[in-house]
N, C-alpha and C positions, 0 to 999 in steps of 0.2 A: 634113725628117724628122730631121735631126741636131738641130735646135733642140728638137724634141719630146722626143727621147731625153735631151737635156741637162736639160730641165725636170724630167723624171721622176727623174733621178739626183739633182738638187738638193733634191728634196722630202724633208722630214724623215720619220722612221720613226714608227710608232704613231699616225698620224693627226694629229700636231701641225701647227700652221700656223706659218710663219715670221713674223717681224716685218713683212716687206714684203708678205706676202699678207693680213695683217690689215687690215681697213678701219677707218678712224677714222669715228665717227659724226658726222654734221653736227649743228649746234645744234638744228635742228628734230627730228631723230631722237632726240637726247638728251632733249629736252623731251617728246616723245611717249612715250619710255620711262619718264620720271618720272611722267607722267600715268597711264600704264598701271599702273605700280607702285603709285601711290596708290589707284587704283581697285581693284586686286586686294586691297590691304591693307584698304580700306573694306569690300569684299565679304566678306572673311573675318572682319572684326570683326562685321559684321551676322549672319553665319552663326553665329559663336561665341555671340553674345548670344541668338539664337533657340534654340540648343541648350541654353544655360544656363537659359532660361525653360521650355523644353519638358520637360527631364528631371525636375525636381521635380513638374511637373504630371502627367506620366505615372506617376511613382512613387505620387503621392497617388491617382490614378485607380485603379491596381491595388490599392492598400491598401483604399480605400473599397469597391471591388467585392468584394474578398475578405471583408471584414468583413460587408458586406451579405449575401453568400451564406451565410456560416457562422454569423452571430450568432443569427439566429432559431432555427435548429435547436438550437444550444447552449442557448439560453434555455429552449426548450420541454423539452429533455432535463432540465435542472436543475429546472424547475418541476414535472415529473411524477415526481420521485423519491418512492418510497414512504415514506421516512423523514420527509419534511416535509409530506406531504399533510394529515395531521391538524392540524398547526400552521397551515397555510394556511387550512383550513376552519373553524378555531375562531373563535368570536365574541369580540371584545375586551370587556373589562369595561365600558368607557364605552358601547359600543354596546348591551350587554345592559341596562345601567342606563337608557339612553334608550328602549329597547324596552319595558321594564317601566313606565316613566312614561307612555309613549304608550298602553299597554294600560289603565292605571289611568284616564287621561284619557278614553279611549273608553268605558270602563264608566261613568264619571261623566256623560259627555254622553248616553249612552243612558238612564241613569236620569233625567236632567233632562228629556229629551224625553218620556219616559213621564209624568212628573209634569205637565209643561206640557199634555200631551194630556188628562190627567184634569181639570185645572183648566178647560180649555175645555169639557169635557163637562158639568161640574156647573153647575147653575143656582143663582144666588144667591137667587132669589125663589121 
């Protein structure tokens, strides 16, 4: 019992261990510690790389989804403004010119069809 009391009296305060109570690691234990340390560092490097890859992808995903959800409604709202409806429905000059030419060509072809029909009906003799 006296030996136990003495041991407790010699124990340092604040949970510190004395030099004698510390165990020195064997070579195998030191090597194992180094291997574990390298594995932990490798693991954290892999995790860091995964996070570095995932964060920009997540940001782009949220941006694309936001734009996709709000772009169509914004475009439709801009398209149906009363101020620009007449401009959007107006026919361009080139299209009007092409339409006029097509109408003239249609009239000419109708006239030609009538003439060809008349020639077929008349008899030469």
